[in-house]
PLY file of the C-alpha trace (Angstrom):
ply
format ascii 1.0
element vertex 315
property float x
property float y
property float z
element edge 314
property int vertex1
property int vertex2
end_header
30.57 0.73 -5.34
28.07 3.31 -4.04
27.77 3.06 -0.26
24.34 3.82 1.18
23.29 4.33 4.79
19.59 3.91 5.62
17.99 5.79 8.53
15.94 3.94 11.14
12.59 4.42 9.42
13.41 2.28 6.38
11.58 -0.87 7.51
9.66 -2.68 4.75
11.77 -1.08 2.03
14.45 -2.58 -0.23
17.11 -0.71 1.77
16.32 -2.85 4.80
16.10 -6.23 3.08
12.29 -6.20 2.81
12.67 -9.17 0.44
15.59 -11.58 0.69
16.61 -10.80 -2.88
16.73 -6.99 -2.45
20.13 -6.41 -0.88
21.99 -9.00 -3.02
20.45 -7.50 -6.17
21.47 -3.99 -5.14
25.00 -5.15 -4.34
25.36 -6.92 -7.69
24.44 -3.59 -9.30
27.04 -1.56 -7.45
25.05 -0.50 -4.36
26.22 -1.57 -0.91
24.45 -0.84 2.37
26.69 0.31 5.23
26.04 0.46 8.97
27.62 3.84 9.72
26.63 7.14 8.07
30.24 8.33 8.01
31.02 5.47 5.59
28.18 6.39 3.20
28.15 8.26 -0.07
24.36 8.57 0.13
22.03 8.74 3.15
18.50 7.55 2.43
15.31 8.03 4.40
11.54 7.95 3.93
11.00 11.40 5.45
12.87 14.69 5.38
12.75 15.04 9.17
14.84 11.88 9.53
17.58 13.46 7.42
17.93 16.69 9.40
20.52 15.41 11.93
22.72 14.30 9.02
22.38 17.67 7.29
23.82 19.31 10.38
26.63 16.80 10.76
27.70 16.23 7.16
26.23 19.18 5.25
27.05 18.72 1.52
29.76 16.12 1.97
27.02 13.49 1.55
24.22 13.02 -0.97
20.67 12.68 0.34
17.77 10.63 -0.99
14.15 10.32 0.00
12.77 6.96 -1.12
9.33 5.99 0.10
6.42 3.83 -0.99
4.15 5.48 1.59
2.33 8.39 -0.11
1.96 10.34 3.16
5.64 10.31 4.03
6.59 12.61 1.18
4.32 14.40 -1.28
6.90 16.49 -3.12
5.96 16.22 -6.84
9.42 16.59 -8.40
12.70 14.69 -8.16
14.66 17.40 -6.35
13.84 19.50 -3.31
16.05 22.22 -1.88
15.90 23.16 1.80
17.72 25.51 4.17
17.53 28.50 1.81
18.49 26.30 -1.10
21.76 25.20 0.44
20.81 21.52 0.80
19.58 19.36 -2.06
17.44 16.28 -1.47
16.79 13.81 -4.26
13.24 12.47 -4.23
11.74 9.12 -5.21
8.13 8.76 -4.16
4.80 7.67 -5.63
4.24 11.13 -7.11
7.56 11.30 -8.94
6.52 8.00 -10.56
9.73 6.02 -10.05
8.89 3.87 -7.02
6.06 1.65 -8.29
6.80 0.37 -11.79
3.56 -1.64 -11.55
0.75 -2.28 -9.03
2.55 -5.61 -8.54
6.01 -4.17 -7.85
6.29 -5.23 -4.22
3.52 -7.77 -3.69
3.54 -10.20 -6.61
5.88 -12.50 -4.70
3.45 -12.78 -1.78
0.72 -14.23 -3.99
1.92 -17.80 -3.81
-1.10 -20.12 -3.86
-4.10 -20.74 -6.09
-7.63 -20.20 -4.88
-10.70 -22.30 -5.59
-13.42 -20.41 -7.47
-16.64 -19.78 -5.58
-19.15 -22.50 -6.43
-22.64 -21.88 -7.76
-24.01 -23.29 -4.48
-22.67 -20.32 -2.50
-25.13 -18.56 -0.18
-24.53 -15.55 2.06
-24.18 -16.25 5.76
-24.23 -12.47 6.31
-23.65 -9.21 4.45
-21.76 -7.43 7.21
-18.86 -5.35 5.91
-15.56 -5.74 7.77
-12.71 -3.24 7.93
-9.22 -3.80 9.35
-7.82 -0.29 9.71
-6.66 2.29 12.22
-8.62 5.45 12.96
-5.66 7.89 12.85
-7.39 11.30 12.93
-10.57 9.99 11.35
-12.63 12.64 9.62
-10.04 15.24 10.67
-7.18 13.57 8.82
-5.07 16.08 6.92
-5.75 16.63 3.23
-3.14 15.54 0.70
-3.32 17.60 -2.47
-2.04 16.13 -5.72
-2.88 17.58 -9.14
-5.66 19.66 -7.65
-7.38 16.86 -5.71
-7.36 15.72 -2.10
-6.09 12.13 -2.49
-6.52 11.16 1.17
-8.67 8.05 1.68
-8.65 7.85 5.48
-11.50 10.34 5.77
-13.55 8.43 3.18
-13.11 5.05 4.83
-13.76 6.58 8.26
-17.07 7.97 7.00
-18.00 4.50 5.70
-17.08 2.86 9.01
-18.95 5.38 11.16
-22.09 5.07 9.01
-21.89 1.28 8.83
-21.33 0.92 12.57
-24.27 3.19 13.35
-26.53 1.15 11.07
-25.25 -2.18 12.40
-23.89 -3.11 8.96
-20.13 -3.04 9.58
-17.56 -4.40 12.03
-14.27 -2.56 12.58
-10.94 -3.97 13.79
-8.16 -1.48 14.46
-6.59 1.09 16.76
-7.86 4.48 17.85
-11.58 4.20 17.08
-14.23 5.74 19.35
-14.92 3.74 22.49
-16.52 0.30 21.97
-16.50 0.66 18.17
-13.46 -1.54 17.44
-13.78 -5.25 18.12
-10.02 -5.79 18.29
-7.15 -3.31 18.09
-3.95 -5.33 18.41
-1.59 -6.29 15.60
0.89 -8.00 17.89
2.16 -11.51 17.20
1.31 -13.44 14.05
-0.74 -10.76 12.30
-1.04 -12.71 9.02
-2.88 -15.60 10.68
-4.80 -13.25 12.96
-6.06 -11.36 9.91
-7.13 -14.63 8.28
-9.11 -15.53 11.38
-10.80 -12.13 11.47
-11.79 -12.18 7.79
-13.04 -15.78 7.75
-16.71 -15.12 8.75
-17.18 -12.19 6.33
-17.88 -11.85 2.61
-17.14 -8.12 2.12
-14.00 -6.26 3.15
-13.27 -2.52 3.07
-9.77 -2.67 1.60
-8.92 0.98 0.89
-5.35 2.17 0.71
-4.51 5.18 2.91
-4.08 7.36 -0.15
-4.79 7.45 -3.89
-1.58 7.33 -5.93
-0.59 5.91 -9.32
0.22 2.18 -9.14
0.21 2.33 -5.32
-1.25 -1.05 -4.38
-0.49 -2.79 -1.09
-1.45 -6.15 0.39
-4.96 -5.00 1.34
-6.83 -6.01 -1.82
-4.85 -9.26 -2.14
-5.46 -10.32 1.47
-9.16 -9.66 0.98
-9.35 -11.92 -2.08
-7.17 -14.60 -0.48
-9.73 -14.83 2.33
-12.74 -14.91 -0.04
-13.93 -11.43 0.83
-15.07 -9.25 -2.05
-12.93 -6.10 -1.77
-14.41 -2.65 -1.57
-11.59 -0.64 -3.13
-11.07 2.92 -4.36
-10.15 2.52 -8.00
-9.87 6.03 -9.43
-6.28 7.20 -9.92
-4.66 3.94 -8.83
-4.07 1.97 -12.08
-5.83 -0.97 -10.43
-7.73 -1.61 -13.66
-4.41 -2.50 -15.26
-4.96 -5.77 -13.40
-8.68 -6.13 -12.71
-11.64 -6.13 -15.11
-14.65 -3.91 -14.58
-17.32 -5.20 -12.18
-14.95 -7.36 -10.20
-14.18 -5.62 -6.86
-16.67 -2.98 -5.68
-15.26 0.39 -6.73
-16.23 3.01 -4.16
-14.87 5.81 -6.35
-17.95 5.27 -8.52
-20.26 5.84 -5.52
-18.55 8.16 -3.00
-21.48 7.80 -0.64
-21.65 5.39 2.34
-25.41 4.90 2.06
-25.11 3.95 -1.63
-22.35 1.47 -0.80
-24.32 -0.33 1.90
-27.47 -0.37 -0.25
-25.40 -1.85 -3.08
-24.12 -4.62 -0.80
-27.55 -5.34 0.69
-29.08 -5.56 -2.80
-26.36 -7.82 -4.19
-27.51 -11.30 -5.18
-25.51 -14.46 -4.63
-25.13 -14.76 -8.40
-23.54 -11.32 -8.69
-21.25 -11.97 -5.74
-20.08 -15.22 -7.35
-19.38 -13.45 -10.67
-17.47 -10.60 -9.04
-15.55 -12.78 -6.59
-14.52 -15.25 -9.29
-13.24 -12.41 -11.48
-11.06 -11.34 -8.56
-9.92 -14.91 -7.95
-9.01 -15.28 -11.62
-6.71 -12.24 -11.36
-5.21 -13.58 -8.14
-4.56 -17.03 -9.62
-3.05 -15.57 -12.78
-0.43 -13.86 -10.62
0.01 -16.92 -8.42
0.78 -19.00 -11.51
3.71 -16.79 -12.49
7.16 -18.24 -11.94
9.35 -16.89 -9.14
11.53 -15.24 -11.77
8.52 -13.53 -13.37
7.34 -12.21 -9.98
10.81 -10.93 -9.15
10.90 -9.16 -12.50
8.19 -6.78 -11.26
10.26 -6.04 -8.17
13.52 -5.63 -10.06
12.02 -2.91 -12.28
11.54 -0.80 -9.19
14.95 -1.75 -7.80
16.56 -0.74 -11.09
15.03 2.71 -10.69
16.81 2.99 -7.32
20.08 1.88 -8.86
19.79 4.36 -11.73
18.99 7.19 -9.33
21.93 6.40 -7.04
24.38 6.27 -9.96
22.91 9.52 -11.27
23.27 11.48 -8.02
26.55 10.07 -6.78
0 1
1 2
2 3
3 4
4 5
5 6
6 7
7 8
8 9
9 10
10 11
11 12
12 13
13 14
14 15
15 16
16 17
17 18
18 19
19 20
20 21
21 22
22 23
23 24
24 25
25 26
26 27
27 28
28 29
29 30
30 31
31 32
32 33
33 34
34 35
35 36
36 37
37 38
38 39
39 40
40 41
41 42
42 43
43 44
44 45
45 46
46 47
47 48
48 49
49 50
50 51
51 52
52 53
53 54
54 55
55 56
56 57
57 58
58 59
59 60
60 61
61 62
62 63
63 64
64 65
65 66
66 67
67 68
68 69
69 70
70 71
71 72
72 73
73 74
74 75
75 76
76 77
77 78
78 79
79 80
80 81
81 82
82 83
83 84
84 85
85 86
86 87
87 88
88 89
89 90
90 91
91 92
92 93
93 94
94 95
95 96
96 97
97 98
98 99
99 100
100 101
101 102
102 103
103 104
104 105
105 106
106 107
107 108
108 109
109 110
110 111
111 112
112 113
113 114
114 115
115 116
116 117
117 118
118 119
119 120
120 121
121 122
122 123
123 124
124 125
125 126
126 127
127 128
128 129
129 130
130 131
131 132
132 133
133 134
134 135
135 136
136 137
137 138
138 139
139 140
140 141
141 142
142 143
143 144
144 145
145 146
146 147
147 148
148 149
149 150
150 151
151 152
152 153
153 154
154 155
155 156
156 157
157 158
158 159
159 160
160 161
161 162
162 163
163 164
164 165
165 166
166 167
167 168
168 169
169 170
170 171
171 172
172 173
173 174
174 175
175 176
176 177
177 178
178 179
179 180
180 181
181 182
182 183
183 184
184 185
185 186
186 187
187 188
188 189
189 190
190 191
191 192
192 193
193 194
194 195
195 196
196 197
197 198
198 199
199 200
200 201
201 202
202 203
203 204
204 205
205 206
206 207
207 208
208 209
209 210
210 211
211 212
212 213
213 214
214 215
215 216
216 217
217 218
218 219
219 220
220 221
221 222
222 223
223 224
224 225
225 226
226 227
227 228
228 229
229 230
230 231
231 232
232 233
233 234
234 235
235 236
236 237
237 238
238 239
239 240
240 241
241 242
242 243
243 244
244 245
245 246
246 247
247 248
248 249
249 250
250 251
251 252
252 253
253 254
254 255
255 256
256 257
257 258
258 259
259 260
260 261
261 262
262 263
263 264
264 265
265 266
266 267
267 268
268 269
269 270
270 271
271 272
272 273
273 274
274 275
275 276
276 277
277 278
278 279
279 280
280 281
281 282
282 283
283 284
284 285
285 286
286 287
287 288
288 289
289 290
290 291
291 292
292 293
293 294
294 295
295 296
296 297
297 298
298 299
299 300
300 301
301 302
302 303
303 304
304 305
305 306
306 307
307 308
308 309
309 310
310 311
311 312
312 313
313 314
């Protein structure tokens, strides 16, 4: 049995029981989580800085693993990184090493658990205001993230859209850190799932960018948008999202890369086109919803098996 200790920043990961099946599946496969680092064979974290105290205490008597599904937490492109003049070896599993997300559905298929009604032909727009639920972070000054010669950061792009849309009166923003009086609500306390539903309910278009472009990196953002009958504005290039969605379903900002073009596109959209696009998205959503629990877990277990293989390899 390989004993693994997870640092404090492992919330929403399999190492912290993100899904009720995660820890039992790992244990059945010879991986047991422990509460004390001294008991561990491997110490796992999402960021190198969280491992540094353990380097000093245990040096090479432990193995170290970075495992993260957040592209910003670790951007090292290979499976091993050496630090402290090459004396310490860290094993890496991130979105760039390609062994975290086996599919765009790896960690969210199980959350798609109801069928949606298609939009009827009688649909009419009540408004065309774009809504965005997102934090400001550093806005247009957000650090670049370079991967294969491209800056894959999306925070700057979505900030530019929000600032332009707010100035033109075409977009409402909900989130923390925005310039004064720009955000309509900035709290995520309490029942955020129902709060989000209430926020999205009056809108038909939702800016649903991820924070970063990365292969197969797909979070709840696009799914929550569809579940609340908002046509997603998503950044499709480099994400494998078209493994799931057909062309001309969501609005793909990577084909525009210009806020003015995006808002003109939305303002010019007819009800008929909205219905076609939204129903294509709903069809994808319902296809996933109709999968059995076992089929949904199969997506997750592919990624969990990568963890298991890595731990057996390094231990």
